[in-house]
Backbone as JSON, one array per atom type, in Angstrom:
{
  "sequence": "MQSHFYAYHFAVANARPAWRWLLPLAVGCIALGSGSLQAQSVYRIVGPDGQVTFSDKPPTTPAIKVTPIDNALPAVAPVAPALPYELHQVVGKFPVTLYSSSNCAPCDSGRNLLATRGVPYSEKTITTAQDAEALQALSGSNAVPLLTIGAQHLSGFSASEWTQYLNVAGYPESSILPASYRQPPAAPLVTPDKPAIPSASPGAPEQPALPPVTVPAIGPANPAGIRF",
  "N": [[77.09, 6.13, 22.54], [76.3, 3.65, 23.53], [74.36, 4.44, 25.33], [72.29, 5.3, 23.63], [71.54, 2.84, 22.56], [70.39, 1.44, 24.76], [68.29, 3.16, 25.31], [66.67, 2.85, 23.01], [65.84, 0.12, 23.18], [64.4, 0.27, 25.53], [62.22, 1.87, 24.77], [60.94, 0.23, 22.87], [60.23, -1.99, 24.44], [58.39, -0.85, 26.2], [56.37, -0.19, 24.44], [55.18, -2.54, 23.62], [53.07, -3.58, 25.4], [50.93, -1.85, 24.74], [50.21, -2.65, 22.15], [49.29, -5.16, 22.74], [46.87, -4.61, 23.99], [45.48, -3.14, 22.04], [45.15, -4.83, 19.81], [43.31, -7.07, 20.48], [41.08, -5.42, 20.89], [40.63, -4.26, 18.38], [40.04, -6.56, 16.87], [37.72, -7.36, 18.16], [35.98, -5.25, 17.5], [35.76, -5.58, 14.74], [34.52, -8.1, 14.61], [32.12, -7.49, 15.89], [31.03, -5.61, 14.1], [30.72, -7.16, 11.76], [28.87, -9.01, 12.66], [26.61, -7.45, 13.05], [25.78, -6.94, 10.49], [24.59, -9.19, 9.58], [21.57, -10.73, 8.65], [18.78, -11.25, 10.76], [16.21, -13.37, 12.0], [13.07, -12.34, 13.14], [10.5, -12.76, 15.53], [7.08, -12.43, 16.22], [5.39, -12.84, 19.11], [2.56, -14.07, 20.65], [1.3, -14.53, 23.73], [-0.55, -16.87, 25.9], [-2.04, -15.21, 27.57], [-2.49, -13.04, 25.97], [-0.46, -11.22, 25.79], [2.0, -9.49, 23.96], [5.12, -10.17, 22.62], [8.49, -9.84, 21.34], [11.0, -11.73, 19.72], [14.17, -13.22, 18.82], [14.15, -15.91, 18.6], [12.12, -18.72, 17.98], [9.28, -19.75, 19.99], [8.89, -22.73, 21.99], [6.49, -23.73, 22.85], [3.52, -25.05, 21.63], [0.99, -23.88, 21.83], [1.23, -21.2, 21.75], [0.87, -18.32, 19.74], [2.68, -17.57, 16.87], [4.22, -15.29, 14.72], [6.19, -14.83, 11.98], [8.31, -12.06, 11.24], [9.01, -10.1, 8.53], [11.96, -8.7, 8.03], [13.48, -7.79, 5.98], [15.1, -5.59, 3.65], [13.13, -3.29, 1.76], [12.29, -3.84, -1.67], [13.76, -2.0, -4.29], [12.05, 0.16, -6.43], [11.97, -0.09, -9.97], [13.55, 2.36, -11.94], [12.76, 4.52, -14.57], [14.88, 4.92, -17.38], [16.77, 7.91, -17.76], [16.3, 10.4, -20.25], [18.58, 11.54, -22.77], [19.92, 14.88, -22.5], [19.53, 16.62, -24.7], [17.5, 15.34, -26.16], [15.52, 15.23, -24.21], [14.84, 17.93, -23.92], [13.62, 18.49, -26.39], [11.44, 16.72, -26.39], [9.98, 17.8, -24.28], [9.12, 20.23, -25.37], [7.87, 19.61, -27.84], [5.94, 17.19, -27.73], [5.29, 13.87, -28.94], [2.61, 12.08, -30.3], [1.01, 9.15, -31.3], [-1.81, 8.13, -33.03], [-3.63, 5.27, -33.49], [-4.87, 2.15, -34.9], [-6.01, -1.28, -34.79], [-4.89, -3.81, -37.14], [-3.78, -2.11, -39.12], [-1.84, -1.21, -41.58], [-0.42, 1.19, -42.42], [-0.16, 2.35, -39.86], [1.61, 0.58, -38.62], [3.86, 1.07, -40.18], [4.36, 3.71, -39.46], [5.01, 3.39, -36.72], [7.39, 1.92, -36.98], [9.05, 3.82, -38.22], [9.26, 5.79, -36.21], [10.41, 4.27, -34.17], [12.85, 3.46, -35.32], [14.1, 5.88, -35.62], [14.32, 6.65, -33.03], [12.43, 8.11, -31.5], [10.77, 9.15, -28.7], [7.45, 8.43, -27.84], [3.9, 8.6, -27.22], [1.19, 6.32, -27.52], [-2.09, 6.16, -28.72], [-4.93, 4.21, -28.97], [-7.56, 3.51, -31.29], [-10.42, 2.04, -30.9], [-13.07, 1.82, -30.11], [-16.44, 3.18, -30.42], [-16.57, 5.52, -28.93], [-13.88, 6.21, -28.88], [-13.51, 6.85, -31.59], [-15.24, 9.05, -31.87], [-13.98, 10.85, -30.14], [-11.54, 11.19, -31.47], [-12.45, 12.37, -33.79], [-13.36, 14.81, -32.76], [-10.95, 15.78, -31.97], [-9.24, 16.04, -34.21], [-10.81, 16.58, -36.43], [-11.28, 14.52, -38.11], [-11.66, 10.97, -38.42], [-9.69, 9.33, -39.33], [-6.91, 7.12, -39.42], [-3.39, 6.4, -39.6], [-2.79, 9.02, -37.19], [-0.57, 11.55, -36.5], [0.7, 13.59, -34.0], [2.75, 16.35, -33.4], [3.7, 18.25, -31.01], [1.45, 20.84, -31.38], [0.94, 20.33, -33.98], [-0.71, 18.56, -36.55], [-0.55, 15.57, -38.36], [-2.06, 13.91, -40.76], [-2.55, 10.63, -41.8], [-0.01, 8.37, -43.1], [3.16, 9.38, -44.12], [6.33, 8.96, -45.0], [8.28, 10.84, -45.8], [7.06, 13.29, -45.13], [6.6, 13.04, -42.34], [9.24, 12.77, -41.48], [10.29, 15.26, -42.24], [8.89, 17.07, -40.57], [9.66, 16.13, -38.04], [12.35, 16.68, -38.15], [12.38, 19.52, -38.25], [11.24, 20.04, -35.77], [13.32, 19.33, -34.15], [14.16, 16.79, -33.41], [16.61, 14.22, -33.06], [18.3, 12.81, -35.91], [19.09, 10.17, -35.88], [18.79, 7.41, -33.59], [19.27, 8.16, -30.18], [18.54, 7.05, -27.87], [18.68, 5.58, -24.57], [20.02, 2.26, -24.05], [18.45, 0.75, -22.36], [15.92, 1.77, -22.58], [12.39, 1.54, -22.83], [9.51, 1.42, -24.8], [6.48, 2.97, -23.83], [3.43, 1.16, -23.2], [0.64, 1.0, -25.5], [-2.48, 2.79, -25.14], [-6.05, 3.09, -24.73], [-7.76, 5.79, -26.41], [-9.94, 6.97, -25.14], [-10.71, 6.54, -21.83], [-12.23, 3.64, -20.6], [-15.53, 3.63, -19.19], [-16.13, 3.08, -15.73], [-17.86, 0.24, -14.46], [-21.13, 0.51, -13.0], [-21.52, 0.35, -9.49], [-23.22, -2.29, -7.98], [-26.21, -1.92, -6.04], [-26.52, -2.34, -2.48], [-28.91, -3.15, -1.31], [-32.06, -4.37, -2.55], [-34.01, -2.32, -2.91], [-32.61, 0.04, -3.09], [-31.6, 3.01, -4.88], [-30.21, 2.95, -8.22], [-26.76, 3.46, -9.04], [-25.72, 6.36, -10.8], [-24.43, 6.31, -14.16], [-21.09, 7.15, -15.2], [-20.34, 10.23, -16.91], [-19.57, 10.42, -20.47], [-16.15, 10.65, -21.58], [-14.67, 13.51, -22.92], [-12.49, 14.83, -25.4], [-10.78, 17.74, -25.79], [-10.14, 19.85, -28.64], [-6.82, 20.59, -29.86], [-5.77, 22.52, -31.48], [-5.4, 24.0, -34.8], [-5.98, 21.76, -37.54], [-4.34, 21.45, -39.84], [-2.19, 23.71, -40.25], [-0.87, 26.3, -42.36], [2.28, 25.75, -43.81], [5.19, 24.78, -41.84], [4.6, 24.7, -38.65], [4.75, 24.91, -35.13]],
  "CA": [[76.49, 5.15, 21.62], [75.64, 2.63, 24.33], [73.16, 5.02, 25.92], [71.24, 5.27, 22.6], [71.09, 1.47, 22.4], [69.48, 1.14, 25.86], [67.07, 3.98, 25.16], [65.85, 2.23, 21.95], [65.21, -1.1, 23.71], [63.41, 0.67, 26.53], [61.02, 2.36, 24.07], [60.25, -0.92, 22.27], [59.65, -2.81, 25.51], [57.22, -0.17, 26.76], [55.32, -0.1, 23.42], [54.52, -3.83, 23.4], [51.76, -3.74, 26.07], [49.87, -1.12, 24.03], [49.74, -3.49, 21.05], [48.52, -6.29, 23.29], [45.51, -4.13, 24.26], [44.81, -2.64, 20.84], [44.82, -5.9, 18.86], [42.0, -7.69, 20.79], [40.0, -4.43, 20.73], [40.33, -4.14, 16.95], [39.38, -7.8, 16.43], [36.35, -7.35, 18.69], [35.18, -4.3, 16.72], [35.48, -6.18, 13.44], [33.53, -9.16, 14.81], [30.84, -6.86, 16.18], [30.51, -5.01, 12.88], [30.26, -8.19, 10.82], [27.66, -9.63, 13.19], [25.46, -6.54, 12.9], [25.35, -6.93, 9.11], [23.89, -10.42, 9.27], [20.13, -10.63, 8.83], [18.26, -12.11, 11.8], [14.77, -13.56, 11.97], [12.37, -11.79, 14.3], [9.2, -13.39, 15.68], [6.08, -11.76, 17.07], [4.86, -13.92, 19.93], [1.38, -13.73, 21.44], [1.14, -15.53, 24.76], [-1.94, -17.26, 26.24], [-2.72, -14.07, 28.19], [-2.62, -11.97, 25.0], [0.69, -10.32, 25.82], [2.8, -9.57, 22.74], [6.56, -9.96, 22.78], [9.29, -10.07, 20.15], [12.21, -12.48, 20.03], [14.86, -13.76, 17.65], [14.04, -17.37, 18.65], [10.7, -19.14, 18.08], [8.99, -20.48, 21.23], [8.68, -24.18, 21.87], [5.12, -24.07, 23.25], [2.68, -24.98, 20.43], [-0.24, -23.1, 22.02], [1.52, -19.78, 21.57], [0.78, -17.87, 18.35], [3.94, -17.0, 16.42], [4.17, -14.71, 13.38], [7.5, -14.32, 11.55], [8.32, -10.69, 10.75], [9.97, -9.91, 7.44], [12.75, -7.5, 8.28], [14.36, -7.54, 4.84], [14.97, -4.26, 3.07], [12.17, -3.28, 0.65], [12.87, -3.81, -3.01], [13.77, -0.68, -4.91], [11.27, 0.18, -7.66], [12.8, 0.27, -11.12], [13.46, 3.74, -12.38], [12.88, 4.65, -16.02], [16.14, 5.59, -17.73], [16.65, 9.32, -18.12], [16.61, 10.7, -21.65], [19.67, 12.52, -22.96], [19.46, 16.25, -22.3], [19.06, 17.18, -25.97], [16.21, 14.72, -26.48], [14.57, 15.63, -23.17], [14.38, 19.27, -24.23], [12.71, 18.45, -27.54], [10.2, 16.05, -25.97], [9.23, 18.73, -23.45], [8.52, 21.28, -26.19], [7.04, 19.06, -28.91], [5.68, 15.77, -27.5], [4.77, 13.14, -30.1], [1.56, 11.1, -30.01], [0.54, 8.39, -32.46], [-3.17, 7.58, -32.91], [-3.59, 4.11, -34.37], [-5.9, 1.13, -34.72], [-5.53, -2.61, -35.13], [-4.93, -4.18, -38.56], [-3.53, -0.87, -39.85], [-0.47, -1.28, -42.1], [0.26, 2.48, -42.28], [0.19, 2.56, -38.46], [2.83, -0.19, -38.39], [4.97, 1.8, -40.82], [4.65, 4.87, -38.63], [5.73, 2.93, -35.53], [8.75, 1.55, -37.37], [9.83, 5.03, -38.46], [9.54, 6.43, -34.93], [11.34, 3.43, -33.41], [14.17, 3.51, -35.95], [14.68, 7.2, -35.38], [14.48, 6.84, -31.59], [11.55, 9.18, -31.04], [9.84, 8.74, -27.64], [6.09, 8.86, -28.16], [2.79, 7.89, -26.61], [0.28, 5.79, -28.54], [-3.5, 6.05, -28.36], [-5.61, 3.31, -29.9], [-8.96, 3.81, -31.64], [-11.07, 0.74, -30.99], [-14.5, 1.9, -29.79], [-17.14, 4.33, -30.99], [-16.16, 6.69, -28.16], [-12.55, 6.6, -29.36], [-13.66, 7.49, -32.89], [-15.82, 10.37, -31.65], [-12.96, 11.71, -29.55], [-10.58, 11.51, -32.51], [-13.12, 13.33, -34.67], [-13.34, 16.11, -32.09], [-9.57, 16.21, -31.82], [-8.56, 16.37, -35.47], [-11.75, 16.84, -37.52], [-11.38, 13.31, -38.92], [-11.41, 9.76, -37.65], [-8.75, 8.51, -40.09], [-5.64, 6.77, -38.77], [-2.78, 6.96, -38.4], [-2.67, 10.45, -36.99], [0.61, 11.87, -35.69], [0.77, 14.97, -33.52], [4.06, 16.81, -32.92], [3.22, 19.48, -30.38], [0.09, 21.13, -31.84], [0.85, 20.04, -35.41], [-1.38, 17.31, -36.89], [-0.19, 14.97, -39.64], [-3.03, 12.86, -41.01], [-2.04, 9.64, -42.74], [1.44, 8.16, -43.0], [4.05, 9.76, -45.22], [7.67, 8.93, -44.41], [8.98, 12.09, -46.06], [6.43, 14.37, -44.39], [6.88, 12.85, -40.92], [10.66, 13.05, -41.29], [10.5, 16.7, -42.35], [8.38, 17.73, -39.38], [10.49, 15.74, -36.91], [13.61, 17.43, -38.28], [12.15, 20.91, -37.87], [11.01, 20.08, -34.33], [14.61, 19.2, -33.48], [14.46, 15.43, -33.01], [17.81, 13.71, -33.72], [18.04, 12.01, -37.1], [19.31, 8.77, -35.52], [18.42, 7.17, -32.21], [20.21, 8.34, -29.08], [17.87, 6.55, -26.68], [19.46, 4.6, -23.79], [19.75, 0.87, -24.41], [17.43, 0.2, -21.46], [14.63, 2.44, -22.77], [11.28, 0.72, -23.31], [8.38, 2.22, -25.23], [5.29, 2.73, -23.01], [2.37, 0.44, -23.93], [-0.46, 1.79, -26.04], [-3.66, 2.89, -24.28], [-7.21, 3.64, -25.45], [-7.88, 7.24, -26.4], [-10.93, 7.27, -24.12], [-10.69, 5.55, -20.76], [-13.57, 3.06, -20.46], [-16.27, 3.96, -17.98], [-16.2, 2.03, -14.73], [-19.25, -0.24, -14.29], [-21.81, 0.99, -11.8], [-21.48, -0.57, -8.36], [-24.59, -2.7, -7.64], [-26.66, -1.47, -4.73], [-26.5, -3.38, -1.47], [-30.27, -3.63, -1.07], [-32.86, -4.31, -3.79], [-34.78, -1.1, -3.04], [-31.77, 1.24, -3.19], [-31.52, 3.51, -6.26], [-29.01, 2.58, -8.95], [-25.75, 4.51, -9.17], [-25.7, 6.88, -12.17], [-23.22, 6.03, -14.92], [-20.21, 8.31, -15.38], [-20.5, 10.84, -18.24], [-18.47, 10.07, -21.4], [-14.98, 11.53, -21.56], [-14.48, 14.25, -24.16], [-11.14, 15.31, -25.6], [-10.85, 19.02, -26.5], [-9.19, 20.04, -29.74], [-5.6, 21.24, -29.39], [-5.25, 23.49, -32.44], [-5.78, 23.74, -36.2], [-5.57, 20.44, -38.0], [-3.22, 21.56, -40.76], [-1.84, 25.11, -40.52], [0.01, 26.46, -43.52], [3.7, 25.71, -43.48], [5.59, 23.97, -40.72], [4.49, 25.5, -37.44], [4.5, 24.12, -33.95]],
  "C": [[75.72, 4.09, 22.4], [74.35, 3.16, 24.95], [72.01, 5.06, 24.93], [70.68, 3.87, 22.44], [70.08, 1.09, 23.49], [68.18, 1.94, 25.75], [66.14, 3.39, 24.11], [65.11, 1.01, 22.48], [64.19, -0.78, 24.78], [62.11, 1.14, 25.88], [60.23, 1.2, 23.47], [59.57, -1.76, 23.32], [58.4, -2.17, 26.09], [56.08, -0.05, 25.74], [54.58, -1.4, 23.25], [53.2, -3.98, 24.13], [50.65, -3.0, 25.36], [49.33, -1.95, 22.88], [48.92, -4.67, 21.55], [47.08, -5.87, 23.58], [44.76, -3.73, 22.99], [44.38, -3.76, 19.91], [43.52, -6.61, 19.21], [40.84, -6.73, 20.6], [39.61, -4.29, 19.27], [39.61, -5.36, 16.44], [37.94, -7.83, 16.92], [35.45, -6.42, 17.93], [34.83, -4.88, 15.37], [34.42, -7.26, 13.57], [32.16, -8.58, 15.09], [30.23, -6.25, 14.93], [29.99, -6.04, 11.91], [29.01, -8.86, 11.32], [26.45, -8.77, 13.0], [24.94, -6.53, 11.48], [24.55, -8.16, 8.75], [22.4, -10.26, 9.57], [19.67, -11.64, 9.89], [16.75, -12.19, 11.67], [14.18, -13.03, 13.27], [10.97, -12.39, 14.33], [8.33, -12.56, 16.61], [5.32, -12.85, 17.8], [3.7, -13.4, 20.75], [1.16, -14.84, 22.44], [-0.3, -15.87, 25.06], [-2.73, -16.12, 26.89], [-2.89, -12.89, 27.25], [-1.45, -11.01, 24.97], [1.57, -10.57, 24.6], [4.25, -9.28, 23.07], [7.25, -10.27, 21.46], [10.58, -10.77, 20.55], [12.85, -12.94, 18.73], [14.85, -15.28, 17.63], [12.57, -17.76, 18.77], [10.46, -19.89, 19.38], [8.74, -21.95, 20.96], [7.27, -24.6, 22.23], [4.2, -23.96, 22.06], [1.45, -24.12, 20.59], [-0.02, -21.62, 21.79], [1.49, -19.44, 20.08], [2.06, -17.13, 17.97], [3.76, -16.51, 14.99], [5.56, -14.22, 13.0], [7.35, -12.92, 10.96], [9.4, -10.57, 9.69], [10.7, -8.6, 7.66], [13.73, -7.22, 7.17], [14.11, -6.14, 4.31], [13.97, -4.29, 1.92], [12.88, -3.19, -0.67], [12.75, -2.4, -3.6], [13.01, -0.74, -6.23], [12.16, 0.57, -8.83], [12.52, 1.69, -11.57], [13.66, 3.8, -13.89], [14.17, 5.38, -16.36], [15.9, 7.03, -18.17], [17.04, 9.52, -19.58], [17.82, 11.63, -21.71], [19.1, 13.94, -22.94], [18.86, 16.83, -23.58], [17.67, 16.65, -26.31], [15.15, 15.11, -25.47], [14.01, 17.01, -23.45], [13.36, 19.28, -25.37], [11.37, 17.82, -27.15], [9.35, 16.98, -25.12], [8.52, 19.81, -24.26], [7.52, 20.73, -27.19], [6.82, 17.56, -28.68], [4.99, 15.14, -28.7], [3.75, 12.12, -29.63], [1.12, 10.47, -31.32], [-0.84, 7.83, -32.15], [-3.29, 6.47, -33.96], [-4.78, 3.21, -34.11], [-5.31, -0.21, -35.11], [-5.7, -2.87, -36.63], [-4.75, -2.94, -39.46], [-2.07, -0.89, -40.3], [0.24, 0.07, -42.05], [0.65, 2.8, -40.83], [1.47, 1.81, -38.11], [4.04, 0.51, -39.0], [5.36, 3.02, -40.0], [5.41, 4.5, -37.36], [7.18, 2.59, -35.86], [9.62, 2.79, -37.59], [10.22, 5.69, -37.13], [10.55, 5.61, -34.12], [12.74, 3.48, -33.99], [14.87, 4.82, -35.66], [14.91, 7.46, -33.89], [13.67, 7.97, -31.04], [10.67, 8.65, -29.91], [8.44, 9.27, -27.96], [5.1, 8.07, -27.32], [1.83, 7.46, -27.71], [-1.12, 5.64, -27.97], [-4.21, 5.22, -29.42], [-7.06, 3.71, -30.07], [-9.64, 2.48, -31.87], [-12.57, 0.79, -30.76], [-15.11, 3.13, -30.47], [-16.77, 5.61, -30.23], [-14.78, 7.17, -28.59], [-12.66, 7.35, -30.68], [-14.26, 8.89, -32.76], [-14.8, 11.34, -31.07], [-11.92, 12.11, -30.59], [-11.16, 12.52, -33.5], [-13.1, 14.73, -34.06], [-11.92, 16.66, -32.01], [-8.97, 16.74, -33.11], [-9.5, 16.73, -36.61], [-11.91, 15.65, -38.44], [-11.14, 12.12, -38.0], [-10.48, 8.8, -38.39], [-7.48, 8.29, -39.27], [-4.67, 6.25, -39.83], [-2.82, 8.48, -38.39], [-1.46, 10.68, -36.08], [0.53, 13.33, -35.28], [2.17, 15.22, -32.98], [3.81, 18.18, -32.32], [1.77, 19.69, -30.77], [-0.09, 20.83, -33.31], [0.25, 18.66, -35.65], [-0.92, 16.85, -38.26], [-1.1, 13.77, -39.85], [-2.52, 11.92, -42.09], [-0.53, 9.51, -42.62], [2.14, 8.56, -44.28], [5.44, 9.87, -44.61], [8.39, 10.26, -44.61], [8.39, 13.24, -45.25], [6.73, 14.25, -42.89], [8.33, 13.2, -40.61], [10.94, 14.55, -41.31], [10.05, 17.42, -41.09], [9.21, 17.38, -38.15], [11.83, 16.47, -36.95], [13.45, 18.87, -37.81], [11.91, 21.03, -36.36], [12.3, 19.93, -33.54], [14.94, 17.8, -33.0], [15.71, 14.93, -33.75], [17.45, 12.8, -34.89], [18.28, 10.52, -36.86], [19.1, 8.62, -34.02], [19.57, 7.43, -31.25], [19.57, 7.89, -27.76], [18.79, 5.61, -25.91], [19.08, 3.17, -24.19], [18.65, 0.25, -23.57], [16.06, 0.84, -21.65], [13.6, 1.47, -23.34], [10.1, 1.63, -23.64], [7.16, 1.93, -24.35], [4.21, 2.01, -23.82], [1.28, 1.39, -24.41], [-1.66, 1.73, -25.1], [-4.82, 3.43, -25.09], [-7.25, 5.16, -25.36], [-8.85, 7.7, -25.32], [-10.9, 6.16, -23.08], [-12.09, 4.97, -20.58], [-14.21, 3.45, -19.14], [-16.24, 2.78, -17.02], [-17.64, 1.56, -14.58], [-19.83, 0.26, -12.98], [-21.77, -0.07, -10.72], [-22.9, -0.98, -8.0], [-24.94, -2.28, -6.22], [-26.71, -2.64, -3.77], [-27.89, -3.97, -1.23], [-31.08, -3.49, -2.34], [-33.59, -2.99, -3.97], [-33.94, 0.16, -3.2], [-31.69, 1.7, -4.63], [-30.19, 3.14, -6.91], [-28.06, 3.78, -9.02], [-25.73, 5.02, -10.6], [-24.37, 6.58, -12.84], [-22.41, 7.31, -15.09], [-20.41, 8.91, -16.77], [-19.34, 10.46, -19.14], [-17.37, 11.12, -21.35], [-14.85, 12.21, -22.91], [-13.07, 14.79, -24.21], [-11.21, 16.61, -26.36], [-9.83, 19.08, -27.62], [-7.99, 20.83, -29.25], [-5.03, 22.2, -30.41], [-5.73, 23.18, -33.83], [-5.22, 22.42, -36.68], [-4.34, 20.53, -38.91], [-2.93, 23.02, -41.07], [-0.89, 25.17, -41.7], [1.45, 26.48, -43.08], [3.96, 24.82, -42.29], [5.61, 24.85, -39.48], [4.17, 24.59, -36.28], [3.97, 25.03, -32.85]]
}
């Protein structure tokens, strides 16, 4: 029994020096790790002879050119929220586009129906003569609102008709959009032409204007029955 007692104390006594070495080492590693996480300012220094150096301390000589370097992490661009799988599948097969104009009460009613139902859509505005011509080529009429669901055209607003076609296409009857979803802003149907760049010299020929943008038709305006 006495021999076991001495053997135990011998083991404890010999283990103590190991802890004395390991504890300062662990503390040093923690201090080193925490110091590396702290952001430091970096300066680009150009000396009188044009030599460029970098330092974490600004120089005291006023004649030297110093430029602070931003070493912060770049901001992450916001990512649009992903649509639920069911809705993503329907949007891929039958995308919805609303053609509208300003001061159009039926257009407002159409937007409200799509927003209440949670239908993702793109909106094209008809404000110029080019927009009206493109809409005429697209649907055979320049009347608004015009709703397209895939290749199906619905001219004018009718809550019952729009609802029926959205149901057949497979859009959910109530919104399942993420709370962070934001409707993309409306855009003109025809992108305005860029103004010609003025010539550098008076005698140089003028730059030709870009040709007008035409929108090809995407299918029959009103096929019989509900077809997509």
